[in-house]
C-alpha positions in Angstrom: 111.6 31.3 160.9 109.6 34.5 160.4 106.7 33.1 162.4 109.1 32.2 165.3 110.6 35.7 165.1 107.2 37.3 165.3 106.2 35.1 168.2 109.4 36.0 170.1 108.9 39.8 169.4 105.2 39.6 170.3 104.0 41.2 167.0 104.3 41.0 163.3 104.8 43.9 160.9 106.0 47.4 161.9 108.9 49.2 160.3 111.7 46.9 159.1 115.0 48.8 159.1 116.7 46.1 157.0 114.6 47.2 154.0 114.9 50.9 153.5 114.2 53.5 150.8 115.4 57.0 150.6 112.9 59.9 150.6 114.5 62.9 148.9 112.6 66.2 148.7 113.6 69.7 147.6 112.5 72.5 149.9 113.8 75.7 148.2 117.6 75.6 148.9 117.3 72.6 151.2 117.5 69.0 150.2 115.8 66.8 152.7 116.7 63.2 153.0 115.1 60.5 155.2 115.7 56.8 155.2 112.4 55.1 155.7 111.4 51.4 156.0 109.0 50.3 153.3 105.4 50.6 154.3 103.3 47.5 154.8 100.1 49.3 154.2 98.7 49.0 150.7 97.4 52.3 149.3 96.6 54.0 146.1 98.6 57.2 145.9 99.0 59.9 143.3 102.6 60.5 142.0 104.5 62.3 144.8 105.6 65.8 144.5 109.3 66.2 145.2 109.8 70.0 144.8 108.2 72.4 147.3 109.0 76.1 146.5 107.4 77.2 149.8 108.7 80.8 149.5 107.3 81.5 146.0 104.6 84.2 146.1 101.2 82.7 146.9 102.5 79.1 146.7 102.0 78.2 150.3 98.4 79.6 150.5 97.5 77.9 147.2 98.7 74.5 148.5 98.0 74.6 152.2 95.1 72.7 153.7 93.3 72.7 157.1 93.7 69.5 159.0 92.1 70.1 162.4 94.2 72.8 164.0 97.1 72.3 161.6 97.3 74.5 158.6 100.1 73.7 156.2 101.3 72.0 153.0 101.3 68.2 153.1 104.7 66.8 152.0 104.6 63.1 152.7 102.8 60.4 154.7 103.9 56.9 155.5 102.5 54.2 157.8 103.5 50.9 159.3 100.9 48.5 160.7 101.5 46.2 163.7 99.7 42.9 163.8 99.4 39.9 166.1 102.2 37.4 165.6 99.7 34.7 164.4 96.8 35.1 162.1 93.5 35.8 163.9 89.9 36.0 162.7 89.6 39.7 163.6 92.6 40.7 161.6 94.8 41.0 164.7 95.7 44.7 164.2 97.5 46.1 167.2 98.0 49.6 165.9 99.7 51.8 163.3 102.7 54.1 163.4 102.1 57.0 161.0 104.6 59.6 159.9 103.5 62.8 158.3 105.6 65.7 157.0 104.2 69.2 156.6 105.5 72.6 155.8 103.9 75.2 158.1 104.0 78.9 158.5 104.1 81.2 161.5 102.4 84.7 161.8 104.4 87.8 161.0 104.8 88.5 164.7 106.7 85.2 165.3 110.3 84.4 164.4 110.4 80.6 163.8 114.2 80.6 164.1 113.7 81.6 167.7 112.8 78.1 169.1 111.1 79.6 172.2 108.8 81.7 170.1 108.0 78.7 167.9 107.3 76.6 171.0 104.8 79.2 172.1 103.3 79.5 168.7 102.5 75.8 168.3 100.5 75.7 171.5 98.8 79.1 170.8 97.7 77.7 167.4 96.1 74.7 169.1 94.4 76.8 171.8 93.1 79.4 169.3 91.5 76.8 167.1 89.6 74.7 169.6 88.7 77.5 171.9 87.7 79.8 169.1 84.5 81.8 169.4 83.8 80.9 165.8 82.2 77.4 165.6 82.9 75.2 162.6 80.1 73.6 160.6 78.7 70.3 161.9 80.4 67.3 160.5 83.3 69.0 158.7 84.3 71.8 161.0 87.8 70.4 161.8 87.0 70.9 165.5 87.0 74.7 165.2 85.6 76.1 168.5 84.7 72.6 169.8 85.7 73.5 173.4 83.7 76.8 173.2 80.7 75.0 171.8 80.7 72.4 174.7 81.1 75.1 177.3 78.1 77.1 176.0 76.0 73.9 175.8 76.8 73.1 179.4 76.1 76.7 180.5 72.7 76.6 178.9 71.9 73.2 180.5 73.0 74.5 183.9 70.9 77.7 183.6 67.8 75.6 182.6 68.4 73.3 185.6 68.8 76.3 187.9 65.6 77.9 186.7 63.8 74.7 187.9 65.5 75.1 191.3 68.3 72.6 190.8 71.5 74.7 191.2 74.0 71.8 191.5 74.9 71.8 187.9 75.6 75.5 187.9 77.7 75.2 191.1 79.8 72.5 189.4 79.8 74.0 185.9 83.6 74.5 185.7 84.2 70.9 186.8 81.7 69.6 184.2 83.3 71.7 181.5 86.8 70.5 182.4 85.8 66.8 182.4 83.9 67.2 179.1 86.9 68.7 177.4 89.4 66.3 179.1 87.4 63.2 178.1 86.0 64.1 174.7 87.5 67.4 173.5 90.8 69.1 173.2 92.4 69.7 176.6 95.4 72.1 177.0 98.7 70.8 175.7 101.7 70.4 177.9 104.2 73.2 177.0 106.3 72.5 173.9 110.0 71.9 174.6 113.2 72.7 172.8 115.1 69.5 172.5 118.5 68.6 170.9 118.5 65.3 168.9 121.1 64.1 166.4 122.6 67.5 165.7 119.3 69.4 165.4 117.4 71.6 167.8 113.7 70.7 167.6 110.6 72.1 169.0 108.8 69.1 170.4 105.2 68.7 171.7 102.7 66.0 172.1 98.9 65.8 171.4 96.9 63.4 173.5 93.1 63.6 174.0 92.1 62.7 177.5 93.3 59.4 178.9 93.6 57.9 175.4 96.8 56.0 174.7 96.8 57.1 171.0 99.0 60.1 170.7 100.8 62.3 168.1 104.3 63.6 168.7 105.5 66.6 166.7 109.1 67.6 165.9 109.4 71.0 164.4 112.5 72.3 162.6 112.7 76.0 161.4 113.6 76.5 157.7 113.7 80.3 158.1 111.9 83.0 160.1 108.5 82.3 158.6 108.4 78.6 157.7 109.2 75.3 159.5 109.1 71.6 158.8 106.9 69.4 161.0 107.5 65.7 161.4 104.5 64.2 163.1 104.4 60.6 164.4 100.9 59.3 165.3 100.9 56.2 167.5 97.5 54.8 166.7 96.8 52.2 169.5 94.1 49.7 168.7 95.1 47.1 171.3 96.5 48.9 174.4 97.2 45.7 176.3 100.0 44.8 174.0 103.2 46.7 174.9 106.0 45.2 172.8 105.0 46.7 169.6 104.5 50.1 171.2 108.1 50.0 172.5 109.2 49.1 169.0 107.3 52.0 167.5 109.0 54.4 169.8 112.4 53.1 168.8 111.4 53.2 165.1 110.4 56.9 165.5 113.8 57.8 166.9 115.6 55.8 164.1 113.7 57.8 161.5 114.6 61.1 163.1 118.2 60.0 163.3 118.3 59.3 159.6 117.2 62.9 158.7 119.8 64.9 156.6 119.3 68.5 155.6 121.7 69.7 152.9 121.7 73.4 152.0 123.1 75.9 149.5 125.7 78.5 150.2 123.3 81.1 151.7 123.0 79.2 155.0 121.8 80.3 158.4 124.7 79.8 160.8 122.5 77.9 163.2 121.5 75.4 160.5 125.1 75.1 159.4 126.1 74.0 162.9 123.2 71.6 163.0 124.3 69.9 159.8 127.9 69.7 160.8 126.7 68.0 164.0 125.3 65.0 162.1 128.2 64.4 159.8 
């Protein structure tokens, strides 16, 4: 029966919403709950932390890590692999839907509770990292200054060609830079949006490098003026010709967001109170 079901769907694996577990985390006065399908990816993990006192003096800085342009505290990661409906010699992996939760912090000049300011901040953070004049170390630089480095490299090559009388590369420098960044680097993000889903107002934006189908979609929810929770869904596409699993992954992403509950104490921002009442 399972084989027939997989054949009809066009894939095996992925999130199974008939088999759920509750993820419960404490974020200061907030209790975060998510209903998640069990992962079908075998991994060796350390015991999970469930309490995140993100406002405690020095706690965020002591626990935050740099992950490309994202700087924040890792909270939870879960993944679901999609496979071909029948066993294949190559493993038959179509792709993976990854969910990652992080606590992130905004600069003093930004009020995270103002969704428009937060929307601008997430794109500014991206631009500042990849277009930085500081260049990260080779191999483990987290992409710091990658776009700047490529621009300078192409500028040098264009100048060298022009010194030999070939001015074409210099004339087309901006186009070469744009294509290099678009295809291999970190092109500008589309503006982040404020969207309402299931009783919460999220700041949403998408990362996609060039024309690649693999993408990451971020949903950001303020916790207070300085901190916000980021739910990031990476759609890792290994076989782009298969569409049915990709549609399933998109629906699974929305189901996970729909399951989110945020319970809070008595000292509650009015905006968050309205959000919570909206999902009851």
